[in-house]
C-alpha positions as CSV (number, residue, x, y, z in Angstrom):
1,M,215.8,60.8,33.7
2,K,211.7,60.9,33.2
3,I,210.0,63.4,35.1
4,N,206.6,62.7,36.1
5,P,204.7,66.4,35.8
6,G,202.5,65.5,38.4
7,V,204.7,64.9,41.1
8,V,206.3,68.6,40.2
9,K,203.0,69.7,40.3
10,N,202.7,68.6,43.4
11,I,206.3,69.7,44.5
12,V,205.4,73.7,43.1
13,Q,201.8,73.4,45.3
14,K,203.5,72.6,48.2
15,Y,206.7,74.8,47.9
16,P,205.6,77.8,45.8
17,K,208.2,80.2,46.8
18,P,211.6,79.8,46.9
19,F,212.8,78.7,50.4
20,C,214.7,82.1,51.3
21,E,211.7,84.3,50.2
22,Q,209.9,81.9,52.8
23,Y,212.3,82.7,55.2
24,W,212.3,86.6,55.2
25,E,208.7,87.0,55.7
26,N,208.2,84.6,58.3
27,W,211.1,87.3,59.5
28,V,208.7,90.0,58.7
29,K,205.8,88.2,59.9
30,N,207.5,87.7,63.2
31,G,208.4,91.4,64.0
32,L,212.2,90.4,63.5
33,L,212.7,92.5,60.4
34,R,210.8,95.0,59.1
35,Q,211.2,96.4,55.1
36,S,213.7,99.1,54.8
37,K,216.5,101.3,52.6
38,K,219.4,99.4,51.8
39,D,221.5,102.0,52.9
40,C,219.6,102.6,56.5
41,V,218.7,99.9,59.2
42,S,214.9,100.5,60.1
43,L,215.3,101.6,63.4
44,H,217.6,104.1,62.6
45,G,216.4,106.7,64.4
46,H,215.1,105.2,67.8
47,L,218.5,103.4,68.9
48,N,219.6,106.4,70.7
49,G,216.9,105.8,73.2
50,I,218.2,102.5,74.4
51,N,222.3,103.2,74.0
52,H,222.0,103.7,78.2
53,H,221.7,99.9,78.0
54,F,225.4,100.2,76.6
55,I,227.0,102.9,78.1
56,S,225.4,102.5,81.9
57,H,224.8,99.2,82.1
58,A,221.4,99.7,82.6
59,N,219.0,97.0,84.4
60,P,218.8,94.0,82.4
61,A,215.1,93.4,83.1
62,D,214.5,96.3,80.9
63,L,215.9,94.8,77.9
64,D,212.6,92.6,77.9
65,N,209.9,96.0,78.3
66,K,208.2,97.1,75.6
67,F,210.2,100.2,74.4
68,F,207.3,102.9,74.2
69,A,208.7,104.6,71.0
70,T,209.0,101.0,68.7
71,K,206.4,99.1,70.8
72,I,208.9,96.4,71.0
73,T,211.8,95.1,73.3
74,P,215.2,96.5,73.4
75,R,216.3,93.1,73.2
76,K,213.8,92.6,69.8
77,M,215.1,95.6,68.9
78,I,219.0,94.8,69.1
79,S,218.5,91.2,67.3
80,R,216.5,93.5,64.4
81,T,219.3,95.9,63.9
82,D,222.4,93.5,64.3
83,F,221.0,91.3,61.7
84,E,220.1,94.1,59.3
85,F,223.7,95.8,59.8
86,K,224.8,92.1,58.1
87,I,222.5,92.1,54.8
88,I,223.0,96.5,54.5
89,A,224.5,98.1,51.3
90,P,228.3,99.0,51.8
91,T,228.7,102.5,50.8
92,D,229.9,103.5,47.9
93,Q,232.4,106.7,48.6
94,K,234.1,107.5,51.5
95,I,232.6,109.5,53.9
96,V,233.7,112.0,56.6
97,A,231.6,112.3,59.8
98,Y,231.8,114.0,63.2
99,R,230.7,113.3,66.8
100,C,231.0,115.0,69.6
101,I,231.1,114.2,73.5
102,G,229.8,116.5,75.8
103,E,232.0,117.7,79.0
104,K,230.9,114.9,81.9
105,P,230.6,116.5,85.4
106,N,232.1,113.4,87.8
107,F,228.6,113.0,89.6
108,F,227.8,111.3,86.3
109,R,227.5,107.1,85.8
110,E,229.3,107.9,82.1
111,Y,232.1,110.1,84.2
112,G,235.2,107.6,84.2
113,L,234.2,106.3,80.5
114,Y,234.5,109.9,79.4
115,K,237.8,110.5,81.3
116,K,239.3,107.6,79.6
117,S,238.3,108.8,76.1
118,L,240.0,111.7,76.9
119,N,243.5,109.8,77.5
120,V,243.4,108.6,73.9
121,K,246.8,108.3,71.7
122,K,247.5,108.2,68.3
123,G,247.6,104.2,67.6
124,D,244.7,103.5,69.9
125,T,241.9,101.6,69.3
126,V,238.9,103.0,70.4
127,V,236.0,100.6,70.9
128,M,232.4,102.3,70.7
129,N,229.9,99.9,72.7
130,E,226.4,101.5,71.6
131,Y,224.7,102.1,68.8
132,A,227.3,105.5,67.8
133,Y,225.7,108.6,65.8
134,A,227.5,110.7,63.6
135,T,227.0,113.4,61.1
136,S,228.7,115.0,58.0
137,D,227.3,118.4,59.7
138,L,230.0,119.7,61.8
139,S,228.0,122.8,62.9
140,Y,225.0,120.0,64.0
141,A,227.3,118.3,65.9
142,N,229.1,120.8,67.4
143,T,225.8,121.4,69.3
144,Y,226.0,118.0,71.0
145,M,229.3,119.7,72.4
146,T,228.4,121.5,76.1
147,N,229.4,125.5,76.4
148,R,232.5,124.0,74.0
149,R,233.7,121.5,75.8
150,G,234.2,117.5,75.6
151,I,235.5,116.1,72.7
152,L,234.8,116.2,69.4
153,Y,235.6,113.0,66.9
154,E,236.2,113.0,63.6
155,I,235.6,109.6,61.5
156,E,237.4,108.7,58.3
157,I,234.6,105.8,57.5
158,P,236.2,104.1,53.9
159,E,234.2,103.3,51.3
160,G,233.1,99.8,51.3
161,S,231.2,100.1,55.1
162,K,228.1,98.9,56.2
163,V,227.2,101.4,58.6
164,S,223.3,102.4,58.4
165,R,222.9,106.7,57.1
166,T,219.8,109.2,56.5
167,G,220.2,112.5,54.4
168,Y,222.2,112.9,51.5
169,G,226.0,114.3,51.4
170,V,227.0,117.0,54.4
171,R,223.1,115.9,55.5
172,N,223.9,112.3,56.2
173,E,223.2,110.7,59.7
174,I,225.7,108.3,60.3
175,V,224.8,105.4,62.4
176,F,227.3,102.4,63.4
177,P,226.7,99.0,64.5
178,R,226.9,98.1,68.4
179,S,230.7,97.7,69.5
180,S,231.9,99.6,66.2
181,R,235.5,100.2,66.3
182,F,238.3,102.8,65.7
183,K,241.7,103.5,64.9
184,C,242.7,107.1,66.5
185,I,245.1,108.5,63.7
186,D,246.1,111.9,65.2
187,T,244.8,113.9,68.4
188,E,244.7,117.5,69.3
189,K,244.0,120.0,72.7
190,I,241.9,122.6,71.5
191,K,242.0,125.9,73.9
192,N,240.9,129.5,73.6
193,D,238.8,131.9,75.9
194,N,235.7,130.5,74.4
195,E,236.5,126.3,73.9
196,E,238.4,123.6,75.2
197,Y,237.8,120.4,73.6
198,L,240.3,117.2,72.6
199,R,239.9,117.1,68.6
200,V,240.2,113.4,68.0
201,K,241.0,112.1,64.7
202,L,239.4,108.3,64.3
203,Q,239.5,105.7,60.8
204,Y,236.3,102.8,61.5
205,I,237.8,99.8,61.2
206,K,235.5,97.8,58.9
207,P,234.3,94.3,60.4
208,K,235.9,91.7,59.2
209,D,233.0,89.6,57.3
210,L,232.7,86.2,56.2
211,F,232.6,86.3,52.6
212,D,235.6,88.4,52.4
213,K,238.6,86.9,51.3
């Protein structure tokens, strides 16, 4: 088949870039996706500011009010972040991270969820509905346990996990995709004169990827 050079020239001029490149540029142009590090979602440091929408069921109307730190709505923040988690580079090694939850007074809105978390048992599946934060630095994680009372999660993150991370080594800060699931490996109650908390060992359950065999 003989190809007319004039036709080819017209096609190239009309479609100068592959469709996939035009697609990504359109997402960026409309503020739905920002260029970010391959191992970190672009809103990594801001997601904690909207986690109350998943934990305490804030007013749904607030999802469409611009979040002061990012100048975009929480709804757009969620849409962008969920998409970025799908294309983020997976981890190349196992990571152990820690997450502390301070003791909640019974008049707190989150008290019911906190009490439920204290009853977790080996073999249970733990679901964290928010964009859960953790860190490789145990001493830093401990600052979030009020008066050394609460819950300490020790989380094993398998190699190949799509989690957002910043820092390096012991300085890692981790953000998990929302509604992440974890398998409880073990629990231990720690109690002495200075502290009283539940130590829970978890293993992150990697979501089933569309292209996994």
